[in-house]
N, C-alpha and C positions, 0 to 999 in steps of 0.2 A: 511572435506567434510560435514559434514550435517550443518556446519554453512554459508558456502557457498551458499547451497540448500536453506535456510533458507532466506540469503538475496537477493538472485533472487527472492524468492518466493514472498517478500515483495516490491521488486520493481515490479513484476506482477500486485501485488495487487492494483497498481494504474490503470492500463490499464481498469479495468471494469468499473469504475465511470467516468471514459474517454468516454466510450464507451458507457453509459447511457447519458451523456451530450450529444455526439455526436446524440443519437437518438432523442434527441428534435429538432434537426433541420432539416426544409423541406425537405422531398427524401430522409434522411437518416435516417430514424427508422431501417429498417431490418438490415442494414448493423451496423449502433450501438449496435442494440441488439446482433449481432451476434459477433463484437468485443469484448463488454461485458462478454459473457458467455467463448469464447475462454479464453481471458484471466483470468477469474473465473477458469475453468479447468486446465488450466496451473499453477497457482497460489496454488490451492487447492492441486493438485498432488504433487508439491514440499514442501509445507507444512507437507500434510502427510510423505512423505520421510525424511525429516529432522527430526520430532518427533521420529523417530525411535530413536535418539540418542541425541536428546535435550528434557529436561522437558516438560510437555505440557503449564504449566501455561507460561514459558520462551518463548517457540517457540511462543505463540499464541501473547502474550504481544508484542514481536519484530516485529512478523508478521504485527500486527495490528498499530505499530507504524512508522514502515516505510510507509506503506501504508498510514495513515492519514498524515504524515509529507509530503510525495511526492507529495499526491492529493492535497494539501494547495498551494504546491509551483508550479504545473502545474495549478492550478486553477486561483492565482495571473498571473502568467508568461504567459499562453495560453488564456486563459479566459476573464481576465481581474476583476479577483475577486478582493473584497477589501482589501485593508491592513493597519494595524496600528501597533504600537508598542507592544501592549496587544497581537496581534494575533501573531506577530512574536517569543514573549515570549512564549506565549502557543506552540508553536511548537518546541523550543527550549528547554521546560520541558520534551516534550515526548521526543526527541532525549535523553535528560539526563537520564530520565527513562530508555529506552530503553539499553543504554552504562550501565545505573548501572545494567541492568540484565545481560549483557552479560561479563561484568569482575567480577560481584558477581558471578558468577557460578562456 
């Protein structure tokens, strides 16, 4: 169950940078900041719960890895962020590192 909390926490971690990006658009500053804060609180709470059973370093690396890879994909798909083979390779390395932490546990 702890791993489910951790994965969900990582997915929620994607929400706060999206909220901050939303806050940059005219007329959406308060909404964007509120979205970011809500996702931070939810993600942090689930990370806190997951760390009861998962080692600190593993939990943090998985949490940030999911957040980083997911935020990259949202940036590309929703916000038109630049892409290149090298950037996709970097994300693949993050995912591989997260998988190694999970299966090496």
